[in-house]
matplotlib code that plots the C-alpha trace (Angstrom):
import matplotlib.pyplot as plt

x = [63.7, 65.5, 64.8, 63.8, 65.8, 65.7, 67.6, 67.7, 69.2, 69.9, 72.8, 73.5, 76.1, 74.5, 71.4, 72.7, 74.7, 71.6, 69.7, 72.0, 73.0, 69.0, 67.9, 70.9, 69.9, 66.6, 66.0, 68.7, 70.0, 71.3, 72.4, 73.1, 74.4, 73.0, 70.4, 72.7, 73.7, 70.8, 70.2, 73.4, 72.3, 69.0, 70.6, 71.8, 70.0, 66.5, 65.5, 61.7, 61.4, 62.9, 63.5, 64.5, 64.9, 63.1, 65.9, 68.7, 70.8, 71.0, 67.5, 65.0, 63.3, 60.1, 62.4, 63.9, 61.5, 59.6, 62.2, 62.9, 59.1, 59.5, 62.0, 61.4, 58.3, 57.5, 59.7, 57.6, 58.6, 58.4, 59.3, 61.2, 61.8, 62.4, 60.4, 56.3, 55.8, 52.7, 53.3, 56.0, 53.5, 51.5, 53.8, 54.9, 51.8, 50.8, 54.5, 56.6, 53.5, 55.2, 53.2, 54.0, 55.0, 57.1, 58.9, 62.2, 63.6, 62.1, 60.8, 62.1, 59.7, 56.6, 59.3, 60.0, 56.1, 56.2, 58.7, 56.9, 53.6, 55.0, 56.6, 53.1, 52.0, 55.0, 54.2, 50.5, 51.9, 54.1, 51.4, 49.2, 51.8, 52.3, 48.8, 48.5, 51.7, 50.0, 46.3, 48.3, 49.5, 46.4, 45.1, 47.8, 48.4, 44.9, 42.9, 39.3, 39.2, 39.0, 36.8, 36.9, 33.8, 33.4, 29.7, 28.4, 29.2, 32.0, 34.8, 37.5, 40.3, 40.9, 43.3, 45.0, 42.2, 39.6, 41.3, 41.1, 37.7, 35.9, 39.8, 39.7, 42.0, 41.7, 40.6, 37.8, 36.9, 37.9, 34.8, 32.2, 29.6, 28.4, 25.1, 25.8, 28.0, 25.4, 23.7, 19.9, 19.4, 16.9, 20.0, 22.1, 19.9, 19.1, 23.1, 23.6, 20.7, 22.1, 25.9, 24.3, 21.8, 23.4, 26.9, 27.3, 27.1, 26.6, 28.1, 28.3, 25.7, 25.8, 24.7, 25.7, 28.4, 28.4, 31.3, 32.0, 29.9, 31.9, 29.2, 30.5, 28.5, 30.1, 30.1, 30.4, 31.3, 30.9, 31.0, 31.0, 34.3, 33.8, 35.9, 35.2, 32.6, 30.6, 30.8, 33.5, 33.4, 34.3, 32.4, 34.7, 33.7, 35.7, 34.1, 35.1, 34.4, 32.2, 30.7, 32.9, 31.3, 27.5, 28.2, 29.4, 26.2, 23.8, 25.1, 24.5, 21.2, 20.1, 21.2, 19.6, 16.1, 16.6, 16.8, 13.7, 11.9, 12.6, 11.7, 8.6, 7.6, 8.4, 6.3, 3.6, 4.2, 4.5, 0.7, -0.5, 0.0, 0.6, -2.2, -3.9, -4.7, -5.3, -8.5, -9.8, -9.8, -11.3, -14.0, -15.0, -14.3, -17.0, -19.7, -19.9, -21.0, -23.8, -25.9, -26.3, -26.2, -29.1, -30.7, -28.2, -25.2, -25.7, -25.8, -22.5, -21.2, -22.4, -21.3, -17.5, -17.2, -18.2, -15.3, -13.3, -14.4, -13.3, -9.4, -8.9, -9.7, -7.8, -4.7, -5.5, -5.1, -2.0, -0.2, -1.3, 0.5, 3.5, 4.1, 1.0, 1.1, -0.1, 3.0, 4.7, 1.9, 0.9, 3.6, 4.0, 1.1, -1.7, 0.0, 0.0, -3.7, -4.8, -2.4, -4.8, -8.0, -6.9, -6.3, -8.9, -12.0, -15.0, -12.7, -9.6, -9.5, -5.7, -5.7, -2.5, -1.5, 1.1, 2.4, 2.5, 1.9, 4.6, 6.3, 8.4, 10.4, 14.0, 12.5, 14.1, 12.9, 9.1, 9.4, 11.0, 8.6, 5.8, 7.0, 8.0, 4.2, 3.2, 5.3, 3.7, 0.1, 0.7, 2.3, 0.0, -3.4, -1.6, -0.5, -1.3, -5.4, -5.2, -8.6, -6.5, -3.1, -1.8, 0.7, 2.1, 4.9, 6.8, 9.1, 11.6, 14.7, 17.2, 15.2, 11.7, 10.6, 7.9, 6.2, 4.2, 1.7, -1.0, -3.4, -2.7, -1.4, 2.6, 5.8, 8.6, 10.9, 14.2, 13.0, 12.9, 15.5, 13.4, 10.9, 10.8, 8.4, 10.6, 14.2, 12.6, 11.8, 15.3, 16.5, 14.5, 15.8, 19.5, 19.5, 17.9, 20.9, 18.2, 17.8, 15.1, 13.6, 11.0, 9.1, 6.6, 5.5, 3.0, -0.4, 0.2, 1.1, 3.8, 5.2, 7.9, 9.7, 11.9, 14.2, 15.8, 17.9, 16.9, 19.0]
y = [57.6, 54.8, 55.1, 53.1, 50.8, 50.6, 47.7, 49.6, 46.5, 47.5, 47.1, 49.9, 51.7, 55.4, 54.3, 53.4, 56.6, 58.5, 57.0, 56.7, 60.8, 61.5, 59.4, 58.5, 61.6, 60.7, 56.7, 54.4, 53.2, 50.1, 49.4, 46.2, 45.7, 42.5, 40.0, 37.9, 40.8, 41.8, 38.8, 38.8, 42.4, 40.7, 38.1, 40.6, 43.2, 44.1, 45.4, 47.0, 48.2, 46.3, 48.1, 46.6, 47.6, 45.1, 44.8, 43.3, 40.7, 37.7, 38.2, 40.7, 42.6, 40.6, 37.1, 38.4, 39.3, 35.9, 33.8, 36.1, 35.4, 32.8, 33.2, 37.2, 37.4, 40.8, 43.8, 45.7, 45.9, 48.4, 48.1, 50.3, 50.4, 52.3, 50.5, 50.0, 46.7, 45.0, 41.8, 42.6, 44.6, 41.5, 39.2, 42.0, 41.9, 38.5, 36.8, 39.2, 40.8, 44.3, 47.2, 49.8, 50.1, 53.1, 54.8, 55.6, 57.9, 58.8, 61.4, 62.1, 64.0, 60.8, 58.4, 59.4, 59.8, 56.4, 54.5, 56.3, 54.5, 51.6, 51.8, 52.1, 49.4, 47.7, 48.3, 47.1, 44.5, 43.2, 44.4, 41.8, 39.3, 39.6, 39.4, 36.2, 34.4, 35.1, 33.8, 30.6, 30.3, 30.6, 28.4, 25.6, 26.3, 26.1, 23.7, 24.8, 22.9, 26.0, 25.3, 27.1, 26.2, 27.9, 29.2, 25.9, 24.8, 22.6, 22.4, 23.2, 23.9, 23.0, 22.6, 19.9, 19.8, 19.8, 16.2, 15.3, 16.6, 13.2, 11.6, 11.2, 11.9, 14.5, 12.5, 11.6, 15.3, 17.4, 18.9, 17.7, 19.8, 22.0, 20.6, 16.9, 17.5, 19.5, 16.1, 18.0, 19.3, 21.9, 23.2, 22.8, 24.8, 27.9, 27.4, 27.8, 30.3, 32.6, 32.4, 33.3, 37.0, 37.1, 39.8, 39.2, 35.0, 32.9, 33.1, 30.0, 28.6, 25.0, 22.1, 18.2, 17.5, 14.1, 12.7, 8.9, 7.5, 10.0, 12.9, 15.8, 18.7, 21.9, 25.4, 27.1, 30.6, 31.4, 34.1, 35.4, 36.5, 38.3, 40.5, 44.4, 43.9, 40.5, 39.0, 35.9, 34.6, 31.8, 30.9, 30.2, 28.3, 27.8, 25.1, 23.8, 20.6, 20.9, 17.5, 16.5, 20.2, 19.1, 14.9, 17.5, 19.9, 16.9, 14.9, 18.1, 18.5, 14.9, 14.7, 18.2, 16.6, 13.5, 15.3, 17.3, 14.5, 12.8, 15.6, 15.7, 12.4, 12.7, 15.8, 13.7, 11.2, 13.1, 15.8, 12.2, 10.2, 12.8, 15.8, 13.9, 11.1, 13.8, 15.3, 12.6, 11.3, 14.8, 13.9, 10.6, 12.5, 14.9, 12.2, 10.4, 13.4, 13.6, 11.0, 13.4, 16.3, 19.0, 20.1, 22.9, 21.2, 18.3, 21.0, 22.5, 19.4, 18.8, 21.9, 21.6, 17.9, 19.2, 21.7, 18.7, 16.6, 19.7, 20.0, 16.4, 16.0, 19.3, 17.8, 14.6, 17.0, 18.5, 15.0, 13.5, 16.9, 16.4, 12.8, 11.2, 7.5, 6.2, 7.1, 4.7, 2.5, 2.0, 3.3, 6.4, 5.9, 6.0, 8.6, 11.0, 10.2, 10.7, 14.0, 15.2, 14.3, 16.2, 19.0, 18.9, 21.5, 22.3, 24.7, 22.8, 19.2, 16.9, 14.9, 11.7, 9.9, 6.8, 4.7, 1.5, 0.4, 1.8, -0.6, 0.2, 2.9, 3.8, 5.2, 9.4, 9.0, 8.8, 11.5, 13.4, 13.1, 13.5, 16.5, 18.5, 17.3, 18.5, 21.8, 22.8, 21.7, 24.2, 27.1, 26.6, 27.2, 30.0, 31.8, 30.6, 30.8, 28.1, 25.2, 22.3, 20.8, 17.6, 15.1, 12.7, 9.6, 7.6, 5.3, 3.4, 0.8, 3.1, 7.0, 8.3, 11.4, 13.6, 16.3, 18.8, 21.4, 23.8, 26.4, 29.5, 32.9, 31.9, 33.6, 34.9, 32.2, 35.1, 35.4, 31.8, 32.3, 34.4, 31.5, 29.8, 27.3, 26.6, 27.0, 24.1, 21.9, 22.5, 21.3, 18.0, 17.5, 18.0, 16.0, 13.2, 13.9, 14.7, 16.6, 20.0, 22.2, 24.7, 26.5, 29.6, 32.4, 34.9, 33.9, 30.7, 28.3, 26.7, 23.4, 21.4, 18.4, 16.3, 13.4, 11.1, 8.2, 4.9, 2.5]
z = [26.3, 24.6, 20.5, 18.0, 16.9, 12.9, 10.8, 7.0, 4.3, 0.9, -1.5, -2.7, -0.4, -0.8, 0.0, 3.1, 3.6, 2.8, 5.3, 8.5, 7.9, 7.9, 11.0, 13.1, 15.4, 15.9, 15.8, 16.9, 12.9, 11.8, 8.3, 6.6, 2.5, 2.0, 3.8, 5.3, 7.3, 8.4, 9.8, 11.7, 13.5, 14.0, 15.9, 18.7, 18.5, 19.7, 16.3, 16.0, 13.0, 10.1, 6.1, 2.9, -0.3, -3.2, -5.3, -4.2, -5.6, -3.7, -1.9, -2.7, -0.1, 0.3, 0.1, 3.2, 5.0, 4.3, 5.6, 8.8, 9.4, 11.8, 13.5, 13.8, 13.5, 15.9, 13.8, 11.9, 7.9, 5.6, 2.2, 0.1, -4.1, -7.1, -9.1, -9.2, -9.2, -8.4, -8.1, -5.4, -3.9, -3.3, -2.4, 0.3, 2.1, 1.7, 2.0, 4.0, 6.4, 5.1, 6.9, 4.4, 1.4, -0.2, -3.3, -3.9, -3.7, -0.5, 1.7, 4.6, 6.4, 5.4, 6.2, 9.7, 10.5, 9.0, 11.1, 14.4, 13.0, 12.6, 16.0, 17.5, 15.3, 16.9, 20.8, 20.1, 18.8, 21.9, 24.3, 22.6, 22.6, 26.6, 26.8, 24.1, 26.3, 29.5, 28.4, 26.9, 30.8, 32.1, 29.8, 29.9, 33.5, 34.9, 37.5, 35.9, 32.0, 29.4, 26.5, 23.1, 20.8, 17.1, 16.3, 15.9, 18.9, 18.6, 20.4, 19.1, 21.7, 25.7, 28.1, 30.3, 32.6, 30.1, 29.6, 32.6, 34.1, 32.0, 31.7, 28.3, 25.1, 22.3, 19.7, 21.9, 22.5, 19.3, 17.7, 20.3, 20.4, 23.3, 23.2, 23.6, 26.6, 28.4, 30.7, 30.5, 27.2, 28.3, 29.8, 26.8, 24.7, 27.1, 28.1, 23.6, 23.5, 26.1, 24.8, 21.2, 22.3, 25.7, 25.5, 29.6, 28.8, 31.6, 35.2, 37.7, 35.9, 37.7, 35.0, 34.8, 31.9, 30.6, 28.7, 27.8, 30.3, 33.2, 34.5, 36.8, 38.3, 37.1, 37.1, 33.7, 33.0, 29.2, 26.9, 23.5, 22.0, 18.5, 16.4, 15.5, 13.4, 15.4, 12.1, 13.5, 16.7, 19.3, 22.9, 25.5, 28.4, 32.1, 33.8, 37.3, 38.8, 41.7, 41.7, 45.6, 46.7, 45.8, 47.2, 50.6, 50.3, 49.3, 52.5, 54.5, 53.3, 53.3, 57.2, 57.7, 56.1, 58.2, 61.4, 61.0, 59.8, 62.8, 64.8, 63.0, 63.6, 67.4, 67.8, 65.8, 68.4, 71.6, 70.6, 69.6, 73.0, 75.1, 74.3, 72.1, 74.7, 77.5, 75.5, 74.8, 78.7, 79.5, 77.2, 78.3, 82.6, 80.7, 80.2, 82.7, 85.0, 82.8, 84.7, 87.6, 86.1, 85.5, 82.0, 82.1, 82.9, 80.4, 77.5, 79.1, 79.1, 75.3, 74.1, 75.9, 74.2, 70.5, 71.7, 73.2, 69.4, 67.1, 69.0, 68.7, 65.0, 64.5, 66.6, 64.3, 61.2, 62.2, 63.3, 60.0, 58.5, 60.0, 59.6, 57.5, 58.9, 55.5, 53.9, 56.5, 56.3, 52.7, 50.7, 48.3, 45.8, 48.2, 50.7, 47.5, 46.4, 50.5, 50.4, 46.8, 48.6, 51.7, 50.1, 47.0, 47.1, 45.2, 43.2, 43.1, 41.0, 41.9, 39.2, 39.9, 37.0, 37.6, 34.4, 36.3, 40.4, 42.8, 45.0, 47.7, 47.2, 49.3, 52.9, 52.1, 48.4, 49.1, 52.0, 49.7, 47.1, 49.5, 50.6, 46.7, 45.6, 49.0, 48.8, 45.2, 46.1, 48.8, 46.6, 43.9, 46.7, 48.6, 45.2, 42.1, 42.0, 40.1, 39.6, 38.3, 39.6, 37.5, 39.0, 36.8, 38.2, 35.3, 36.7, 34.6, 35.1, 36.7, 36.9, 38.1, 36.6, 38.6, 36.8, 38.6, 36.7, 38.0, 35.7, 38.0, 37.3, 36.8, 38.1, 36.5, 36.5, 36.6, 40.4, 41.2, 44.0, 45.6, 46.4, 49.9, 48.3, 45.2, 47.1, 49.6, 46.5, 45.3, 48.4, 48.6, 44.7, 45.5, 48.6, 46.1, 43.9, 41.0, 38.8, 38.7, 35.5, 36.3, 33.8, 34.1, 32.9, 33.8, 33.5, 31.5, 34.9, 36.2, 35.4, 37.7, 36.3, 38.4, 37.4, 40.4, 39.7, 41.3, 42.9]

ax = plt.figure().add_subplot(projection="3d")
ax.plot(x, y, z, "-o")
ax.set_aspect("equal")
plt.show()
């Protein structure tokens, strides 16, 4: 094991010799009789512990420490003096960053222990510097944006990738609030409150961030970095741009849904045109048998005819559910109203509200909205045990807002990923490049808000 490298600077020759004699067998000792010679030794040797006398003619110990602080910040500093000077102590701590203040004449054992303890601190400092340099390298070279926010959520540091994320410059991004970067304000409050109150922070949280008119879909992993007493802390966020991946996912989902809808239409047409027409034909042929039938045969024909009528009606309902013709023929508003009438029962009331007359929308958008509402109603009937469902449409120049809520039993939103119905709604919303917000609690009903950009 290599010896600890110690430099002792003192203008008194006897002190230098005494120090060298006492510690040269234990430490790798370097001595200098002036601050200038001490600096020369520092240039050529990896000094770990630096000891200096306070009272030197050309430069005091504190002044010496202060003068080399920028060039040699790592050695641990120990100040020796034969005088009890409280101002020197203050300067040593504040200006020279001194680890220990020891009176002369020194106690050999005390000084040895002090040097050994100072070396432990030096090792910790070196390890910290290595980790810091490694972090700075990752921070600077990372392809992901890394942002540091203060306790109030203001952006105080960030890497080059952060500027590239929004194609912006430092003066524009400085002190931007975290909550202002997140497009959805409900999500923004959730992220900030989670970082404040949850030690684990957030991991791979998908959200849309926007700055200077540029919006990106990102994965956010963030946590609170606090001191040992949690008195001072910052937030570190690692942000990955997944806009291209999301666009590809949306295209895949949209293509899959389009294929499903086409298959639904084909099945509905086949059922209506083949099975439906065959049942109608059978019923017609049965009716032709009545004039020559006996009373008992007529009763049997009527029973079979009634069964066929019921089957035809059921088949029409199935075809309607697969692809409602009212959606194609009359548009989304009438289709939703008809859907609500079909599902309304004596113990269930479904109310719709449109802030204005809904004109023809994009076909994919109309089908998507219809399926989202249909899924919500079916979920509410099947799982929520509700009495009332409200459906609200708000249409502006460039956005459609859909609000769905029921007064049912509700559910735990933390288990939202386990629900197939919600997953289907989420996929539909994603395919339409929209945002989804789900609010629910046990015993408190469920509310779903969807906003979708209009072309």
